Phi, psi and omega in degrees: 000130180278142176253007179283138176267134180253115182249137174247136180252136176283164176278164179299135180301317179231129176221097183269109179255008180071023181279147174288124182303336180273359182299143179293123181278163167284126184256129179239118183258144175237122185235132173253126182205191179238132179222124181052041177077006180240146176286130181231147174245121182239135175219144183197150171284127188302318186286334185244340184077000180288154180270025175217165177265122181261114179263113182248353177195166174304130185199170170265145175242134177241124176261126182241124176268123181251145181109162185277352187246351182258129176219154177293147183304140174272334184273324185242162172302145181298320182236128174224165178239167181265358175212165181287109181235027185293347175280347180255327189225138179181192180057054180289136172224145184258151178211178180054059182283134175255103184294331180294319181261352180057047181218162180248154180248344179227154173217147182228142177212160179271143180231125177272130177294135181277069183298128181083359179285160178295131180302132180086012178301129183257126171249112182279133178221167182238144170249114183264118185233164171244131178263121181280125176235138177289133177276159180295337179268006180088351178275148178294143174240139186243135176240121181281135178225151172241124179261142195235064175277185180237156166252132175249116190216098358283156181286166175295156177275125180276000000 
């Protein structure tokens, strides 16, 4: 039995970076699927294919859940961090609402570039989701999961 306490920190409620709300966000997709008969979870930044989010300037980040069974958690914040990083990330907004299931498929937040930071600095964050399972009575059953990718701010030099 572990005696370690696991704490999740929320993002800053408001983080004004002076970004244009219409600015194109960095898109990070999370997909649950089947590959070679096994359930797989795949996540990547759309523009780079990397399995982390690379912050190269002040920007918006959009997390998109793909597939019929993944939705953002109803119980926890969609995005949390493992340390207090509210000076870097905040202003979370939810989108792609499914009224039938009362859950969201996208979330967007602002990210401050770590100017002067060590190249390859890793900010660990969590994506808190609910996995939809059919119940024996036909009602949806939800299983909470935490997905654990990284934000690299600034990213490593390729």
